[in-house]
C-alpha positions in Angstrom: 0.0 0.0 0.0 2.8 2.4 1.0 4.6 1.6 -2.2 1.6 2.2 -4.3 1.0 5.7 -2.7 4.7 6.6 -3.3 4.4 5.7 -7.0 1.1 7.7 -7.3 2.7 10.8 -5.8 5.9 10.4 -8.0 3.6 9.9 -11.0 1.5 13.0 -10.2 4.7 15.1 -9.6 6.0 14.3 -13.0 2.7 14.9 -14.7 2.4 18.3 -13.0 6.0 19.4 -14.0 5.6 18.1 -17.6 2.0 19.6 -18.1 3.3 22.9 -19.5 5.2 21.2 -22.2 2.7 18.4 -22.7 -0.1 21.0 -23.3 1.9 23.1 -25.8 0.5 21.6 -29.0 -3.1 21.9 -27.7 -3.1 25.1 -25.6 -1.6 28.6 -26.3 -1.4 30.8 -23.2 -1.3 34.6 -23.4 2.1 35.9 -24.4 3.1 33.1 -26.6 5.0 33.9 -29.8 3.2 31.6 -32.3 5.3 33.1 -35.2 8.4 31.3 -34.0 8.6 27.8 -35.6 9.5 24.7 -33.7 13.2 24.1 -34.1 14.3 21.1 -36.2 17.4 18.9 -36.0 18.1 19.1 -39.6 17.7 22.1 -42.1 17.6 21.3 -45.7 19.4 18.0 -45.0 22.2 19.6 -42.9 22.6 19.3 -39.2 21.2 22.3 -37.4 24.2 23.3 -35.1 22.0 25.9 -33.2 19.3 23.4 -32.4 19.6 23.5 -28.7 19.9 27.2 -28.4 16.8 27.5 -30.7 14.9 25.2 -28.5 15.8 27.2 -25.4 14.5 30.4 -27.1 11.4 28.6 -28.3 10.5 27.3 -24.8 11.2 30.7 -23.3 8.5 32.2 -25.5 6.0 29.4 -25.8 6.3 27.5 -22.5 2.7 27.1 -21.3 1.8 28.9 -18.0 5.4 30.4 -17.9 4.3 33.8 -16.5 2.1 32.3 -14.0 4.8 29.9 -12.7 7.3 32.7 -12.5 4.8 34.8 -10.5 4.1 32.0 -8.2 7.8 31.3 -7.6 8.5 35.0 -7.0 5.6 35.1 -4.6 6.9 32.2 -2.5 10.4 33.7 -2.4 9.3 37.1 -1.3 6.6 36.2 1.2 8.3 33.2 2.8 12.0 34.0 2.5 12.0 37.8 2.0 14.3 37.4 -1.1 14.1 37.9 -4.8 13.7 35.3 -7.6 14.9 37.7 -10.1 18.6 38.9 -10.1 17.8 42.4 -11.1 15.4 43.0 -8.1 16.2 43.2 -4.4 13.5 42.5 -1.9 13.7 45.0 0.9 11.7 45.6 4.1 8.0 46.5 4.3 7.3 45.5 0.6 10.0 47.8 -0.8 11.8 46.7 -4.0 15.1 48.1 -5.2 17.0 47.8 -8.7 20.1 45.6 -8.2 22.1 47.8 -10.6 22.3 50.5 -7.9 24.1 48.2 -5.5 27.7 49.4 -6.5 26.6 53.0 -5.7 25.1 51.9 -2.4 28.0 49.8 -1.2 30.6 52.0 -2.7 32.1 49.3 -4.8 33.6 49.7 -8.3 33.6 53.5 -7.6 34.8 56.0 -10.1 38.4 57.3 -9.6 39.3 60.8 -8.9 40.5 61.2 -12.6 37.2 59.9 -13.9 35.2 62.1 -11.7 37.3 65.0 -12.9 36.7 64.1 -16.4 32.9 64.0 -15.8 33.1 67.5 -14.2 35.0 68.8 -17.2 32.6 67.3 -19.7 29.7 68.9 -17.9 31.4 72.3 -17.8 32.2 71.9 -21.6 28.5 71.3 -22.2 27.5 74.3 -20.0 30.0 76.5 -21.9 28.7 75.5 -25.3 25.1 75.9 -24.3 25.6 79.3 -22.9 27.5 80.3 -26.1 24.3 79.4 -28.0 22.4 81.8 -25.9 20.7 79.4 -23.5 21.0 78.9 -19.7 22.1 75.4 -18.6 21.6 73.3 -15.5 22.6 69.7 -14.7 21.0 67.5 -12.1 21.2 63.8 -10.8 18.2 61.8 -10.1 19.1 59.9 -6.9 19.1 56.1 -6.8 16.0 55.1 -4.6 18.3 53.4 -1.9 20.3 56.7 -1.7 17.2 58.4 -0.3 15.5 55.4 1.4 18.3 53.2 2.7 16.2 52.2 5.7 14.2 49.7 3.7 17.2 47.9 2.3 17.9 44.4 3.4 19.9 44.4 6.6 22.7 42.4 5.0 23.4 45.3 2.6 25.6 47.6 4.9 26.5 51.0 3.4 30.0 52.0 4.4 30.7 55.6 5.6 32.3 56.5 2.3 31.2 59.3 -0.2 29.5 58.2 -3.3 30.2 59.1 -6.9 27.4 61.7 -6.8 28.7 63.2 -3.6 32.2 63.4 -4.9 31.1 64.9 -8.2 29.0 67.5 -6.6 32.1 69.0 -4.9 33.7 69.5 -8.4 30.7 71.2 -10.1 29.8 74.9 -10.1 26.8 75.5 -7.9 25.4 77.7 -10.7 24.9 74.8 -12.9 24.4 71.9 -10.5 21.0 71.2 -8.9 21.3 69.0 -5.8 18.3 66.8 -5.6 19.8 64.7 -2.9 19.6 67.5 -0.4 16.0 68.2 -1.4 14.7 64.6 -1.1 16.5 64.1 2.2 14.5 67.0 3.6 11.0 66.1 2.8 8.7 64.0 5.1 6.4 62.7 2.2 7.5 59.6 0.3 8.9 60.7 -3.0 9.7 57.3 -4.6 7.4 54.3 -5.5 7.8 51.4 -3.2 8.0 48.7 -5.9 9.4 50.7 -8.8 13.0 52.0 -9.4 11.7 55.7 -10.0 10.4 58.6 -8.1 6.7 59.0 -7.9 4.9 62.0 -9.3 5.4 64.0 -6.0 9.1 63.3 -6.2 9.1 64.4 -9.9 7.3 67.6 -8.8 10.0 68.3 -6.2 12.6 67.7 -8.7 10.9 70.0 -11.2 10.7 72.9 -8.7 14.3 72.6 -7.8 15.2 72.7 -11.5 13.1 75.8 -12.0 14.8 77.5 -9.0 18.2 76.6 -10.6 17.0 78.2 -13.8 15.9 81.4 -11.9 12.4 80.9 -13.0 9.2 81.4 -11.0 6.8 78.5 -11.1 3.8 79.8 -13.0 1.4 79.2 -15.9 -0.3 76.3 -14.3 -1.8 75.3 -11.0 -2.6 71.9 -9.4 -6.2 71.9 -8.7 -6.5 68.3 -7.3 -4.4 65.6 -5.8 -5.5 61.9 -5.8 -3.8 58.8 -4.5 -4.6 55.6 -6.4 -3.2 52.1 -6.0 -3.1 51.3 -9.7 0.4 51.9 -11.0 2.1 49.0 -12.5 5.8 49.3 -11.3 8.7 48.1 -13.2 10.5 46.0 -10.6 7.2 44.5 -9.6 6.6 43.4 -13.1 10.0 41.7 -13.2 8.9 39.5 -10.3 5.3 39.1 -11.2 4.9 39.2 -15.1 1.4 37.5 -14.6 0.1 40.4 -12.5 1.6 42.9 -10.1 0.6 44.1 -6.6 0.2 47.7 -8.0 1.8 50.8 -6.4 0.3 53.8 -4.9 0.8 56.7 -7.2 -0.1 60.4 -6.8 -2.0 62.0 -9.6 -2.4 65.7 -10.2 -5.1 67.6 -11.9 -3.9 70.8 -13.6 -5.8 74.0 -14.6 -4.2 74.1 -18.0 -3.3 71.7 -20.8 -0.6 71.2 -23.4 -0.4 69.4 -26.9 2.0 67.0 -28.3 3.5 68.2 -31.6 5.6 65.1 -32.1 4.1 61.6 -32.8 3.7 60.6 -29.2 3.6 56.9 -28.3 4.8 56.7 -24.7 6.9 58.5 -22.3 9.9 56.4 -23.5 9.9 58.0 -26.9 13.4 59.2 -28.0 12.0 62.7 -28.7 8.9 64.2 -27.3 7.8 67.7 -28.3 5.0 69.7 -26.7 3.5 73.2 -26.8 1.3 75.0 -24.4 -0.5 78.4 -25.0 -0.2 79.3 -21.4 3.6 78.6 -21.2 6.4 81.0 -21.6 9.9 80.5 -23.2 11.3 77.3 -24.4 13.2 74.3 -22.9 15.3 71.4 -24.1 15.5 68.5 -21.5 18.0 65.8 -22.0 16.8 63.1 -19.8 16.5 59.4 -19.1 13.5 57.4 -17.8 13.3 59.6 -14.6 12.2 62.4 -17.0 9.0 60.6 -17.9 7.2 61.9 -14.7 8.6 65.5 -15.4 6.7 65.9 -18.6 3.4 67.0 -17.2 5.2 69.9 -15.4 7.7 71.1 -18.0 4.9 70.9 -20.8 2.8 73.3 -19.0 5.5 75.7 -17.6 7.0 76.4 -21.1 5.5 77.4 -24.4 7.6 74.7 -26.1 9.6 71.8 -24.8 11.6 69.0 -26.3 12.3 66.0 -24.2 15.3 64.2 -25.7 16.6 60.7 -24.8 19.1 60.5 -27.7 22.7 59.5 -26.9 25.1 61.1 -27.6 23.3 64.3 -26.6 22.2 66.4 -29.5 23.8 69.6 -28.1 23.5 71.5 -31.5 19.9 71.9 -30.7 20.5 74.3 -27.8 20.6 77.3 -30.1 16.8 76.8 -30.6 15.9 77.0 -26.9 16.0 79.4 -24.0 16.8 76.8 -21.4 18.7 73.5 -21.4 18.5 70.8 -18.7 20.6 67.7 -18.4 19.2 65.0 -16.0 20.7 61.6 -15.5 20.1 59.0 -12.8 22.8 58.3 -10.3 23.7 54.8 -11.3 24.5 56.0 -14.9 26.9 58.7 -14.0 29.8 56.6 -15.5 28.1 57.2 -19.0 29.3 60.8 -18.7 33.0 60.0 -18.8 33.2 60.0 -22.6 33.7 63.6 -23.9 30.5 65.2 -25.4 30.1 65.5 -29.1 29.9 69.2 -29.8 29.3 70.2 -33.4 
């Protein structure tokens, strides 16, 4: 009897783990790529030397219930063991998630040398000098990594040493007239300025950053007012989606209602477009914003403040456009500061 039960459980175990593959010819789950053909051992009579790599890619895209199984596994790892099933995500305290690519900055490992930091400062000064020669005012700012502002939710085994970060060292080399220190601003606010399960700031954090940038440009905040503020738990966070591709826990986001509007004059698809151009009849002057993904949440504010705005993600930076704008802003996230070591291309 005991032997029969053991065989039964073993059989059920293998049936369950094989079910996703067994069901592939009969069931297609959401997200499958039906355009990819099943790999064959021979192609036109010749041995397919890439057969196993093609099988691996085919299974990644067509493995039944793949997203559900990944989500279940991530849920078990996070809820029971308080750890991550995804190498790019760090599970912190109180449901906070962090991007693993920020760990070098946090632990002060693989830091930039003094010469590299001096080179970055020199490059930023060159950009500032060029932009000002074109008749525009220039400012540079760094969007802090989330764990630079909220280290208290990081796992206890990540111990930040008492050493200055790349951003802190670089700040000492930059002219205060062009550098906007967002670290100090975020450290001095009681409201949460970053999303718990995303790698970016929330809309409130973006608004704080926007106001600091305006102050650095010597511009008064005007041309729009926030008439209503709502909090909704409906934001699909990037880190959460890495862990739970089949459905996220949703993050609480702050949503603003404004008394003015703006129009896209570029073919807008999403906030990740390489170039986004806007115009606002209530706005004044023009701004060119070189930015990364942290700039997505800045769009609503800049697009209403200025008559015309260009959000530009092109790399290398298209500095030749500076002549067409009154103000130029360069924003980059802390973890990507090494990208600024290469000299800028100035035409």
